[in-house]
N, C-alpha and C positions, 0 to 999 in steps of 0.2 A: 407681174402677176404670173402665178404658176398655171400651167395647162392642166386641165383635168380631163381624163379619158374615162368614158363610161361605155358599157356595152352589155349585151345580153349574153351572159355566160351560161349557156345551157349545154349540158352533157348528155342529154337524152339521145339514145340510139348509139352512143359511142361506147367503146370497150376500153377498160383500163387495167393495167397490171401494176401491182405494188409489191416490191421486194423489201422484206423486213429482216433485220439482223436479230438473232437470238441473243447475241452478246449485249449486255446492258438492256435486257428485255424490259425492265422497269421504266426505262426511258423510251425505247423504241415502240413499246405497246401504246404509250400515250400518243406518240407520233402517228401510229397507225390509226387510232381512234379519231385523231384530228383530221387526217386525210379522208377517212371514210365519211365523217360528218360533212366536210366540205363538198365531197362528191354528191352525197344525198341532197344537200341544200341546192345543188345545181342540176337536180333532176336525173341523176344517174341511178339506175336500177341496181340493187345489190347483186343480182345475177350477172351484171356486166362488169364485175370487178373481180379479178383473180389476184389472190394473195399468195405469195411464196415466201416461206421462212428459210433463211440460210444461217449457217453457224456464226459467221462474223462479217465484218465489213469488206474483207478481201474477196469474198464470194459474190458480192454485189457487182454486176457487170458495169 
């Protein structure tokens, strides 16, 4: 039988940074929307998320 792990995934009070590439923006924009949605569903305030756009993947640290 497989083990199942569950927990309270709450991000309230935490700060997050998201780095998004402008290259292939039609794809990365959807990835950004998904990340923002997941953070909101876990209680993260919009003000606690910083988003930085970079030209391409090489600029992402």
